[in-house]
C-alpha positions in Angstrom: -86.7 75.7 162.8 -90.4 75.2 163.6 -91.9 77.8 165.8 -92.7 76.9 169.4 -95.7 78.0 171.4 -93.7 78.1 174.6 -93.3 81.3 176.6 -89.7 80.4 177.7 -86.6 81.1 175.4 -84.6 77.9 174.8 -81.5 79.9 174.4 -81.4 82.3 177.5 -84.3 80.9 179.5 -86.1 84.3 179.5 -89.7 84.0 180.5 -92.6 85.9 178.8 -96.2 86.3 179.9 -97.3 84.8 176.5 -95.8 82.8 173.7 -93.6 84.8 171.4 -91.9 84.5 168.0 -88.5 86.1 168.9 -87.0 86.5 172.3 -87.0 90.1 173.7 -83.7 89.4 175.5 -81.4 87.6 173.0 -83.3 87.9 169.8 -83.3 84.2 169.0 -86.4 82.7 167.3 -88.6 80.8 169.6 -88.4 77.2 168.3 -88.7 73.7 169.4 -85.0 73.0 168.4 -85.7 71.1 165.2 -83.9 72.4 162.1 -84.9 72.1 158.5 -82.4 72.1 155.6 -83.7 75.5 154.2 -83.2 77.1 157.6 -79.6 75.7 157.9 -78.8 77.0 154.4 -80.2 80.4 155.3 -78.1 80.7 158.5 -75.0 79.6 156.5 -75.6 82.4 154.0 -76.3 85.0 156.7 -73.2 84.1 158.8 -70.6 83.2 156.2 -71.4 84.6 152.8 -72.5 87.9 154.3 -69.1 88.1 156.1 -67.3 87.4 152.8 -69.2 90.1 151.0 -68.5 92.6 153.8 -64.8 91.7 153.7 -64.5 92.2 149.9 -66.5 95.5 150.2 -64.1 96.6 152.9 -61.0 95.8 150.9 -62.4 97.5 147.7 -63.1 100.7 149.6 -59.8 100.6 151.5 -57.8 100.9 148.3 -59.6 104.1 147.5 -58.0 106.9 149.6 -60.3 108.1 152.4 -63.4 106.4 151.1 -63.6 103.6 153.8 -63.2 106.2 156.5 -65.9 108.5 155.1 -68.3 105.6 154.7 -67.7 104.6 158.3 -68.2 108.2 159.5 -71.5 108.4 157.6 -72.9 105.6 159.8 -72.4 102.6 157.5 -70.8 100.4 160.1 -72.4 97.0 159.5 -71.5 97.1 155.8 -67.7 97.0 156.6 -65.3 95.1 158.8 -64.7 96.7 162.1 -61.6 99.1 161.9 -59.8 97.4 164.8 -60.4 93.9 163.4 -59.2 95.1 160.0 -56.1 96.5 161.6 -55.3 93.4 163.5 -55.8 91.1 160.5 -53.5 93.2 158.2 -50.8 93.4 161.0 -51.0 89.6 161.3 -50.4 89.3 157.6 -47.3 91.4 157.9 -46.1 89.1 160.8 -46.8 86.0 158.7 -44.9 87.4 155.7 -41.9 88.1 158.0 -42.0 84.6 159.4 -41.5 83.2 155.9 -38.4 85.3 155.2 -34.8 84.5 156.0 -33.5 87.9 157.0 -30.0 86.5 157.3 -29.7 85.9 153.6 -32.1 88.7 152.6 -30.0 91.4 154.2 -26.7 89.6 153.2 -25.5 89.8 156.8 -23.8 86.8 158.4 -25.0 86.3 161.9 -21.9 84.4 163.1 -20.2 86.2 165.9 -19.7 83.0 167.8 -18.4 81.2 164.6 -15.9 84.0 164.1 -14.7 83.9 167.7 -14.4 80.1 167.4 -12.4 80.4 164.2 -10.1 82.9 165.7 -9.8 80.8 168.9 -8.6 77.8 166.8 -6.2 80.0 164.9 -4.9 81.3 168.3 -4.3 77.7 169.4 -2.4 77.1 166.2 -0.5 80.3 166.8 0.5 79.0 170.3 1.5 75.6 169.0 3.7 77.2 166.3 5.4 79.4 169.0 5.9 76.4 171.3 7.5 74.4 168.5 9.8 77.3 167.6 10.9 77.8 171.1 11.5 74.0 171.7 13.9 73.7 168.8 16.7 75.2 170.9 16.2 72.5 173.6 15.5 69.5 171.3 18.2 70.3 168.9 21.0 72.3 170.6 23.5 73.9 168.2 26.7 71.8 167.8 29.6 73.1 165.8 30.5 69.6 164.7 27.2 68.8 163.1 27.1 71.4 160.3 24.4 69.6 158.3 22.1 69.2 161.3 22.6 72.8 162.3 21.8 74.0 158.8 18.6 71.9 158.5 17.3 72.8 162.0 18.3 76.4 161.6 16.2 76.6 158.4 13.3 74.8 160.1 13.5 77.1 163.1 13.8 80.2 160.9 10.7 79.1 158.9 8.7 78.6 162.0 9.7 82.0 163.4 8.9 83.6 160.1 5.5 82.0 160.1 4.9 83.0 163.7 5.8 86.6 162.9 3.5 86.6 159.9 0.6 85.4 162.1 1.4 87.9 164.8 1.5 90.8 162.4 -1.7 89.8 160.7 -3.8 88.5 163.6 -2.0 89.6 166.7 -4.7 92.0 167.9 -7.4 89.5 167.2 -5.9 86.5 168.9 -6.1 87.4 172.5 -7.3 85.1 175.3 -10.4 87.2 176.0 -13.1 89.0 174.0 -14.9 92.2 174.7 -18.7 91.8 174.8 -19.2 95.5 174.3 -17.4 95.3 171.0 -20.4 93.4 169.6 -23.3 94.8 171.7 -22.8 98.1 173.4 -25.3 100.5 175.0 -22.9 103.4 175.1 -21.3 102.5 178.4 -17.8 103.4 177.1 -16.0 100.6 178.9 -14.9 97.1 178.0 -16.3 93.9 179.4 -13.9 91.1 178.8 -14.5 87.4 179.3 -12.4 84.4 178.4 -12.8 83.1 174.9 -12.8 79.5 176.2 -15.6 80.4 178.7 -17.6 82.1 176.0 -17.4 79.2 173.7 -17.9 76.4 176.2 -20.3 77.8 178.9 -23.9 78.8 178.8 -25.2 82.2 180.0 -25.9 81.1 183.6 -22.4 79.7 184.0 -20.8 82.8 182.6 -23.0 84.8 185.0 -21.8 82.8 188.0 -18.1 83.3 187.0 -18.1 87.0 185.9 -21.0 88.7 187.7 -21.3 86.7 190.9 -21.4 89.8 193.1 -23.0 92.3 190.7 -26.4 93.9 191.0 -29.6 92.3 189.5 -29.8 94.8 186.6 -26.1 94.4 185.7 -26.5 90.6 185.9 -29.5 90.7 183.6 -27.8 92.9 181.0 -24.7 90.8 181.1 -26.7 87.5 180.6 -28.8 88.9 177.8 -25.8 90.4 176.1 -23.9 87.1 176.1 -27.0 85.3 174.9 -27.7 87.5 172.0 -24.0 87.7 170.9 -23.9 83.9 170.7 -26.8 84.1 168.2 -27.1 87.5 166.5 -30.0 86.4 164.3 -32.2 85.7 167.3 -32.2 89.3 168.5 -32.3 90.8 165.0 -35.2 88.7 163.8 -37.1 89.5 167.0 -36.6 93.2 166.5 -37.7 93.0 162.9 -40.8 91.0 163.9 -41.7 93.4 166.8 -41.5 96.5 164.5 -45.2 95.9 163.7 -46.1 96.1 167.3 -44.2 99.4 167.6 -46.4 100.8 164.9 -49.6 99.4 166.6 -48.6 100.9 170.0 -48.0 104.4 168.6 -51.3 104.7 166.8 -53.2 106.4 169.8 -50.4 109.0 169.9 -50.6 109.5 166.1 -54.4 109.9 166.4 -53.7 112.6 169.1 -51.5 114.4 166.6 -54.3 114.3 164.0 -56.7 115.6 166.6 -54.5 118.6 167.5 -53.9 119.4 163.8 -57.6 119.4 163.1 -58.8 120.7 166.5 -61.4 123.0 164.8 -62.9 120.1 162.9 -66.0 118.5 164.3 -64.4 115.0 164.5 -64.0 113.4 167.9 -60.6 111.8 168.9 -62.0 108.3 168.3 -62.7 109.2 164.7 -59.2 110.3 164.2 -58.1 107.0 165.7 -60.4 105.1 163.2 -58.8 107.1 160.4 -55.4 106.1 161.7 -56.5 102.4 161.7 -57.6 102.6 158.1 -54.3 104.3 157.0 -52.2 101.6 158.7 -54.4 98.8 157.4 -53.7 99.9 153.8 -50.0 100.3 154.6 -49.8 96.9 156.3 -51.3 95.2 153.3 -48.7 96.8 151.0 -45.9 95.9 153.4 -47.0 92.3 153.6 -46.9 92.2 149.8 -43.4 93.7 149.7 -42.0 91.5 152.4 -43.4 88.4 150.7 -41.4 89.3 147.6 -38.3 90.4 149.5 -36.0 88.1 147.5 -37.8 88.7 144.2 -38.6 92.3 143.7 -35.9 94.8 142.5 -35.2 97.8 144.7 -37.2 100.3 142.7 -40.4 98.3 143.4 -40.0 99.1 147.1 -39.3 102.7 146.4 -42.3 103.0 144.2 -44.7 101.4 146.8 -43.3 103.6 149.5 -44.1 106.7 147.4 -47.6 105.2 146.8 -48.2 104.8 150.5 -47.3 108.5 151.2 -49.5 109.7 148.3 -52.3 107.5 149.6 -52.0 109.1 153.1 -51.9 112.7 151.6 -55.0 112.1 149.4 -56.8 110.4 152.3 -56.2 113.4 154.6 -57.3 115.8 151.8 -60.6 113.9 151.3 -61.4 113.2 155.0 -60.7 116.6 156.4 -61.8 118.5 153.3 -59.3 121.3 153.4 -57.2 123.0 150.7 -54.3 121.2 149.2 -51.9 123.8 150.8 -53.2 123.3 154.3 -53.3 119.5 153.8 -49.7 119.5 152.6 -48.5 121.4 155.7 -50.4 119.1 158.0 -49.1 116.1 156.0 -45.5 117.3 156.6 -46.1 117.8 160.3 -47.8 114.4 160.5 -44.8 112.8 158.7 -42.3 114.3 161.1 -44.4 113.4 164.1 -44.7 109.9 162.8 -41.0 109.5 162.3 -40.3 110.7 165.9 -43.0 108.6 167.5 -42.0 105.5 165.5 -38.3 106.0 166.6 -39.3 106.3 170.3 -41.6 103.3 170.2 -39.1 101.3 168.2 -36.4 102.0 170.8 -38.8 100.9 173.5 -39.6 97.7 171.5 -35.9 96.9 171.1 -35.3 97.3 174.9 -38.3 95.2 175.6 -37.1 92.5 173.2 -33.6 92.5 174.5 -34.6 91.9 178.1 -37.4 89.5 177.6 -36.3 87.4 174.6 
């Protein structure tokens, strides 16, 4: 852009006592607004290519345990992607990888509670029909001593029906009741049954079931009942949501994990925020590995997952050893404490995520 002799910035309207080359307020070059090709290319290189080089530099150092954190602690901030941005991008990669996976087939679990109940319900109807036919033979074809042939045929027919009825009763009798227990499929440790009609479950939506079975119940009980019926009708909905929200559980627990690191290294000269940055870098690496593993969920053998899980833990241990510069023995003890703390925190935050998902999905 050609330089302007004006004393007013065209970008932020800041006035100066005399013409200037760069604005003291926003830093923009004082120009008349006309752009040359060379200036456009220079801005492109500065804004795009520089970002690209910074990204690759960040990823290269991220894969070296502890190096990216130490570089950032040494004051080299502009050379690398911001830790929080790096964390968010890698977590999004995990979520994207999950969205392309069919967890129903990947886990070899059939999410078909409603289909099973429907199948049992149809069999129950057949069971009733068979019983009705068997009982009606005595009325439709009363026994007559003078019709030996008819008696023999109908007796055989009736015996066959009763035999078939008995077989169904012995095999499916406990399953073919007129009602189902919602707590059989989704229970929060309440210890009691919650039965509703199979017909209602299969033919009515959650609001209609609520109006029939929980009309006078409290708001919390009504909400739990409605969400329970909703998720039982489609197990995959709740399961997929929980799997997808696992990443958010890991994100939410990071401040607590940074506090654990701070307490473990309280004599170190690092501030809490630096421990948090270290946590961001550890999870960024872990999320990249997890995104790769999830993308190959139906391709990789089991030992690949085991190997990469071991690699993640080795990476964390070596990173702690390099960043905090302590002996291998002390680092190992703190690593074990951190691992136990991580498991406990992750469990708590995962339970919270599951409850949140259940009530709001």
